[in-house]
C-alpha positions as a Markdown table, in Angstrom:
| # | Residue | x | y | z |
|---|---|---|---|---|
| 1 | Met | -14.4 | 158.4 | 64.4 |
| 2 | Ser | -17.9 | 157.3 | 64.8 |
| 3 | Phe | -19.7 | 154.3 | 63.5 |
| 4 | Gly | -23.6 | 154.8 | 64.9 |
| 5 | Ser | -25.0 | 153.5 | 67.8 |
| 6 | Gly | -28.1 | 151.9 | 69.1 |
| 7 | Pro | -30.1 | 149.7 | 66.6 |
| 8 | His | -27.8 | 150.9 | 63.6 |
| 9 | Phe | -24.6 | 150.1 | 65.3 |
| 10 | Cys | -22.0 | 148.9 | 62.9 |
| 11 | Pro | -20.6 | 145.3 | 64.0 |
| 12 | Ala | -17.5 | 145.8 | 62.4 |
| 13 | Ser | -16.7 | 149.4 | 64.1 |
| 14 | Leu | -14.2 | 148.0 | 66.7 |
| 15 | Ile | -11.8 | 146.6 | 64.0 |
| 16 | Ser | -12.4 | 149.6 | 61.9 |
| 17 | Arg | -11.0 | 151.8 | 64.8 |
| 18 | Val | -8.1 | 149.6 | 65.3 |
| 19 | His | -7.3 | 149.7 | 61.5 |
| 20 | Ala | -7.5 | 153.5 | 61.5 |
| 21 | Ala | -5.3 | 153.8 | 64.6 |
| 22 | Glu | -2.7 | 151.4 | 63.3 |
| 23 | Ala | -2.7 | 153.3 | 59.8 |
| 24 | Leu | -2.4 | 156.7 | 61.5 |
| 25 | Thr | 0.4 | 155.3 | 63.9 |
| 26 | Ala | 2.4 | 154.2 | 60.9 |
| 27 | Leu | 2.0 | 157.3 | 58.9 |
| 28 | Leu | 3.2 | 159.4 | 61.9 |
| 29 | Glu | 6.1 | 157.1 | 62.5 |
| 30 | Arg | 7.0 | 157.2 | 58.9 |
| 31 | Leu | 6.7 | 161.0 | 58.5 |
| 32 | Pro | 7.5 | 162.5 | 61.9 |
| 33 | Gly | 7.3 | 166.2 | 60.6 |
| 34 | Leu | 3.9 | 165.6 | 59.4 |
| 35 | Arg | 1.6 | 168.8 | 60.3 |
| 36 | Leu | -1.1 | 170.8 | 59.3 |
| 37 | Ala | -0.5 | 173.1 | 56.3 |
| 38 | Leu | -3.3 | 175.7 | 57.8 |
| 39 | Pro | -4.0 | 176.7 | 61.3 |
| 40 | Ala | -6.6 | 174.2 | 62.9 |
| 41 | Asp | -9.3 | 177.1 | 63.1 |
| 42 | Gln | -9.1 | 177.6 | 59.4 |
| 43 | Leu | -10.2 | 174.2 | 58.6 |
| 44 | Val | -13.6 | 173.8 | 56.7 |
| 45 | Trp | -15.8 | 171.2 | 58.3 |
| 46 | Arg | -18.3 | 169.1 | 56.3 |
| 47 | Thr | -21.8 | 169.7 | 57.8 |
| 48 | Gly | -25.1 | 168.1 | 57.3 |
| 49 | Asn | -23.6 | 164.5 | 58.1 |
| 50 | Ile | -23.8 | 162.3 | 61.4 |
| 51 | Lys | -19.8 | 162.6 | 61.3 |
| 52 | Arg | -17.9 | 165.8 | 61.7 |
| 53 | Val | -14.9 | 165.6 | 59.0 |
| 54 | Pro | -12.9 | 168.1 | 57.3 |
| 55 | Glu | -13.7 | 168.9 | 53.7 |
| 56 | Arg | -9.9 | 168.8 | 53.2 |
| 57 | Leu | -7.0 | 168.3 | 55.1 |
| 58 | His | -3.8 | 169.7 | 53.7 |
| 59 | Val | -0.7 | 168.7 | 55.3 |
| 60 | Leu | 3.2 | 169.5 | 55.1 |
| 61 | Trp | 6.1 | 167.4 | 56.0 |
C-alpha cells in the first residue's frame, strides 16, 4: 500500500497502514481458508494510477 512521498506525503499514512494490517489479520484469522479464486497471474491490474491495485479480487473460502 502506498500513500505518496515528498511534499505530498500523507501524515495519516502510518495509522492507515496499521488499520489495513489489523483488518487483514482479522479477516484471515476468521476465514483461514480464504484464497484467490483465480491464479495470481490472471489478475487484471488497474493502470494509470500511482498505486498498483487489482481491478477485482475474487476470493473463495
